[in-house]
Phi, psi and omega in degrees: 000157179232130179245119172288124202229141168229131183289352180252351186282123176290333177291319174297319182300322177307316182291315182292326174296317178299320178296316177297313184296332181259008175071030185243007185300325181289348181270003188238135172266124178272126178245103181298130188223125175258101185290347180272351178284123181303336182271002184299148177253022183303330182299338178294332180250339177212104183298341177287341176083028182236159166252151005278158166221130181248122178259115182287170182298334179272004178093353178290132179259127177252137184234163184075127188299322181298315179292317181298319179298319178292322177297313178302320181294337180280351189264000183233164183256008181272197178298131185280144175282337180237110176304148186290327186196175173080185183303325181297320179296314182294327176298312181296315181295323178295315178299318179299317181296319178297314180295319178297327176296319176297314181299314181300317180295319180293318178295321176302320179296318179296316180299321179298324181291344179276351175282156174305144186306322182283354179257351182283149182247113180302325180298331178293314178300317182296318181295314181290323178297321179294322178296318178298313182298317180298318182291319178294325176297320177295316180294329175299317179294330184256011184303328180292346180266355186285326177073184185258350185274153172276128172216180183302328180282312182291327175299315180297318179296315179301317180291325178296312181293322177297324179290323176297320176297320184290316186258330188228047181301328182294342180287340177053060185299339182290340183301123181078007181228061186295326182289317179294320179297318180294319177299315183294321180304319180286316183293322182294344179275354178300142181306323181294326179285318179299318183291340186246015182306135182294147178207150179289139178296146180269000000 
């Protein structure tokens, strides 16, 4: 398999954490991809022009991190990251959706900062920051339901919080959220999380 990869993308990180947790990282070739480079060929694997994109051994390209994580989860015989059915599945998918909302809002903020200063809209930062704060407040209330296991939902939450540390450390998201912070401290120590920590390309 081939994974179109960026070392700073939290959506890519969700996939690489899933690969590590399911013991499949050695089966994947990472292809570093800068989607902002005008010369990029990412459209060959994802016409939307985003990472991640996973190209399977049969040549099929899978896009969007949520789908790729489920596809990766279908390829191994161990404990599944996504329950097959019932309330447990909906719990995991709901957590993943909440975390993906945080990631999307944070990425939107970063993209806005790449616009010329006179073209940026302060209201956009405020709106996206408020969405992040509301979602983290909800996760603080539900921190006791997250548990210690890695699944599609907790992986997404871990990657979302890690991205906030990476890009918006000054926001101090832990303030007023001791339960979520304590959960993240433990989850972030998992080998899969340590191995995939975001970093700026050299």
